[in-house]
N, C-alpha and C positions, 0 to 999 in steps of 0.2 A: 472480790469483784464489786464494783460500784455500778448500779444501774442508773442510766441517765435518760433524759427526755429533752429533745431539741425544742427550744422556745425562741420565737423571733422577736420578742420584746413587746412591751406595753403599747397598744395602739397599732401594732404591726402583726398581730396574730389573732386568729379567731379562738384560740385556746388560751385560757388564763392560768396564772399560777395557782389560783384556787382550784381550778379543775385538776391540775396535775397533782396537787396535794392529796387528792382522793384516789390516786392510782397507787396501790400497794407496791412497795419495793423501790420506788424512785428516790434516789438520794441526791443526784446531781442534775442541775439544769445546764444544758449545753447551749451556749449563747454566743452572741456576737454583737458588734455595733454595726447594724446592717446599713446605716446611712453613710458609712465610711467607704470610700472608693479604694480600690487597689492602689498601693503606693502612697496613700495618705497616712500621716501620723495620727495615732489615736491619743487623745489628750487624757492626762491622768484623771482629771475631774470627771470626764465622761465614763471612764472605766470604773472608777470608784462608785459613782452613782448607780451604775447598772449592777455591780456586785452587791451593793447595799440593798437594792430593790429585790434581788434574788434571795439573798441570805436573811433578810429581815422580815418583819411582820408589821402591818399597819395597826394603828390603835383600834380601828374598827374590827380587824380580824381577831385581835386579842380579846376584844369585848365579846366576840362570839365564841370564845373558848378555844380558838385555834392555837396550837402550839407548834405544829410541824413546820420545819424550815428545810431549806436545801443548802448545799454548797454550790459554788460557782467555779469549780475547778477546771472545767473544760471550755475552751473557746473554739467554735466552728463557724467561721474560719477567719484567719487573717490572710487575705488573698494576696497572691504574688503578682506584682506588676509585670505586664508583658515585656517590658524592657529587660527584666531579669532573665526571662525565658529565651529571649532573642539575643541577649548579650550586647545590645546597642540601644541608642536613644529611639524611643517611639512614644507616640501620644504625649509628646512634650516633656518626657522625663527620661533621664539617663539611668543606666543600670546602677551605678554606684550611689546615686542619690536615692533611688528606690530601696536599695539594700540598707543604707544608713537609716532611712525612715522605718524600715522593718525592724532593725535592731532596737531603735528607740521604743517602738511599740512593744516588743518582747520584754524589754527592761521594765516598762511600766506595768505590763500584765503580771510580771513576776512580783513586783512590789505589792500588787493587789491580791496576791495569793493564788493566782492561776497556776495550774500544774501541767496542763497539756494544751497545745495549740494544734488544731487540725488545719491543713492547707492542701492544695493540689498543684500540680505542675502541668496541667492540660493547656494546650495552646488555644487561644481565642474563646472557645466555648467550654463551659463546665459540662455537666450532665446533659444528655440529649435523649429526648423521646419525641415520638411523632403524634401521640394522642395523650393528653393529660387527663382525660376523663373517659377512658375506654370502658364500655359496659362488659361486665363479667356475667356468667350464667346465673349467679345468685342474686343479681339485681344491684350489686355494688358496682363501683367504678374504680379504675386503677390506671397507673401510668403504663403506657404501651409503646413498644419500639417495633416499627414496621420497616424492614430492611428495604423493600421496594420503593417506599416513599422517600427514604433518604437517598437512594440511588438516583432518583429522578428530580429531586428538588434542589434548589440553590440555597446557599447559606442565608441569603437575604430573605427568601420566602420562609425559611425556618424561623428566623428572628421574628417575622411578623406573626406567624402562627403561635409562637410561644407567648408573645405579648397579648394576643387575643384570648388565649386560654388561661391567663393568670388570674382573672377576676379582680384585677386592680391591685393585687398584692405583689410585693417585690419577690423576684425569683433569683436567689443567689446564683451567681454565674451567668446571669442574663441581665445584668444591670444596664438600663438604657444609656446611662452616662458613658459606660465603656463601649457599648455596641454602637454608639454614635460614631466612633472611630473605626468601624469595621473595615472600610475600604483601605485605610492605612495599614491595619493589621494584616489583612489578607495579602497585600502586596509585600509586607515585611517578611512574611513566612514563606514566600515563594522561593523554592529551591532549598529550603531548610531541611536538614537531615536529622535522623535520630541521634547520630554522633554529636552534632551541634548541640542538641538539647541536653545530652548527658554532660557535655563539657560545661555548658552554662549552668546546669544544675549543680555540678560540683563546685563551681566558683561561688554560687550562692551559699551552699552549705559551709564552705570553708570560711566565709565571712560571718555567717549568722550563728553557727553552732557554738563558738566560744562564748557568745553572749548568753545563749541558752544554758550553758554550763555555769556561767557566772551567777545567774539568777534562778537556776534549777527549774527551768521550763522545758519540757520535752516537746519536740516537734514530731508530728505524725502525718506522713503524706498519705493522701487518699488515692486509691487506684483510679485509673481512667474509667470513665463511665459514659458509654460502653468501652470495653477494653480492646479497642482497635482504632487504627487511624480513621479519621473522618475528614472528608473534603480535601484529602491530600496532606493534611497537617500531621506532623509526627507526634505520636504519643509514646511515652517511655515508661509508664508505670502500669502495664497491662497484664503481663503474664507472670507465671511463677519465676521464670528466669529474670524477668525485669525486676521483680522485687529483690532478688538476690543481688542484682547489679546495682540497684539504687542503694541498698543498705551498705554495699561495699564502697560507695563513694565517700563515706566518712565513717570512721570506726566508733565514734562517740555513742554511748548508749542514749544520749539525748536526741539522737537522730534515729527515728523509727517510723512506724506505720500507724495510720488510721486504717486498719484492715476492714474495708467494706466488703463483706462477703457477697452481697448482691451484685455489686459492680464487678467484682472479680469473677463471679460465676456466670456473668452474661456470656462468657466464652464457654460453650458446652463441654469443652475438654478440660476445664479447670477443676482441680480437686481442692475444694474449700477446706475440708478437714485437714488435708496434708499441709496446706498453707498455714493453718493455725498451729499445727504441731511443729512445723519447721521453724517458724519465725516468732514463736511464743515470747521469747525474751526481748524482742524488739517491737512488740505490738503494744503501743501505749493506749490505744483507743480502738474500739471495734464497732462496726455497724452490722447488725444481723437482720437479714430479711430474706424473702423467698421469691423466686421467679419461676415461671414455667416457659420452657423452650418449645418452639415449633420447628418442624423440619426445614422450612424455607428461610430460616434465620431470624424470624420474628421472636419476640419474647414479651411476656406480660408479667406484671408484678401481682402476686397473690398473697393469701394469708400466710402468717409466719409458720403455721403447722407444717412439718416436713412433708407429709403426704399430699399437700396441696400443690406442690411444685417440684422442682428439680434440685433444690439446695438442701443439703442434709443439715437442717438446723438442729436436729437432735445430736448428730455427731459433732457439730461445731460446739454446742454448749457443753456436751460431755467432755470434749477435749479441754475446754477452758476449765471446767470444774475439776477434772482429774489433775490438772497442773497446778491447781490452787491459784489461778490467775488473779492478780490484784489490781489490774488496770480498770479501765472504764468501758462500758458497753451500753449501747442504746438500740432500741428497735429502729429500723429504718422505715422507708416509705411504706405507709399503710394504705389499704383500700379506703375509699370514701363511703361511709355507711349511714344508713337510716336518714335522718333529716339533714345530714351534711350535704346530701345530693340535691336538696331543694331549697332549704331555708337559710343555711349557714355555711355556704360552701367555703371550705378552708383553702389554704395554699395547697396546690397539687401535691399529693402524697403525705400531707402533714395535718390530717385531721386528728381528732382526739380518740375516737372509739377503737379503731383497729390497732393503733399503736398501744393503747391500754391493754387490749386483748393480747397483743403480741408480747408485751412485757410479762403478763401472767404465764403465758406458755413458755417463754424462755426461762423465767425463774423456776417454773415447775420442773423443767428438764435439769436445770442447775441443781435444785434442791434434791431431786432424785439421785443424781450422780454423786453429789457430795454425801448423801446419806448412805449410799451403797459403798462409798470409799471408807466409811468408818468401821 
């Protein structure tokens, strides 16, 4: 198993690579070119420059005695253009053009040594929360989903709320350039069904997976977050059965999962440990985090320790350890701790401290399980 840390790039993250170097156990920087829009080709020079930044060291760092470097094996994400999900031209781009661009980007990432690409197949919006800075009893803040708020608000008001709460940092899945076309997207999805989405998803996989095999880049789809339809738009990667159906769309081992256990477990009936054990050989990348459910359908994100919430993070890491998992794992959304809440507010969910604490907890469970297996 390789432990990763998501980083949004120089000048686009309150956390620096030098900060991450001091977190024990991190080997992989999970990255992306966040200025690129869905459907846009990634240029080889841009990819190579970012990989060099992640895997290299500056002269100043070497002069300070720093020797620790990272790999850049995992990209999160190369976003799928809405024309691919809809199966027709939208936002000025046709499906086949968008797929050709995606294949070009995959080839270029393969040349740069990337091993895994995360993506999602959610219509219109990516992840969805109603409060980005919800106060917890310990004084920290975290992402929060309030069902009643979603039930009464419009997509347009949600877009405005997300923008207001971002503190000026980019929010993947909520790019203003894409959401500027919201009215067109909303109309395009009118009457769309889950079967339509599965058919368009299979078309995408049949076109892209041969390129993934050619350059040995694995695709891992991220579950819907939250794992149910929102605003009437069909989501197709939500439940245990959905995961099985999605994997059956293409038999190649290069088609697999980015199994985000927090997103998956936002359904209180979901069994995260069973999902890990069932799909182990198709999990290329995994996000491990914890959430706490409330009887009215709300949920909040909490610390990674299992007893803090309702996700069995101990069972998850034990299952990975017992199987000798060799893929990539990262902590997911953390709470915002200490001075992050006042002086250096990070991107929602992506501060330094709680993710660093989470890594130590997850690695502790891993180490204990691996030690017990000997």
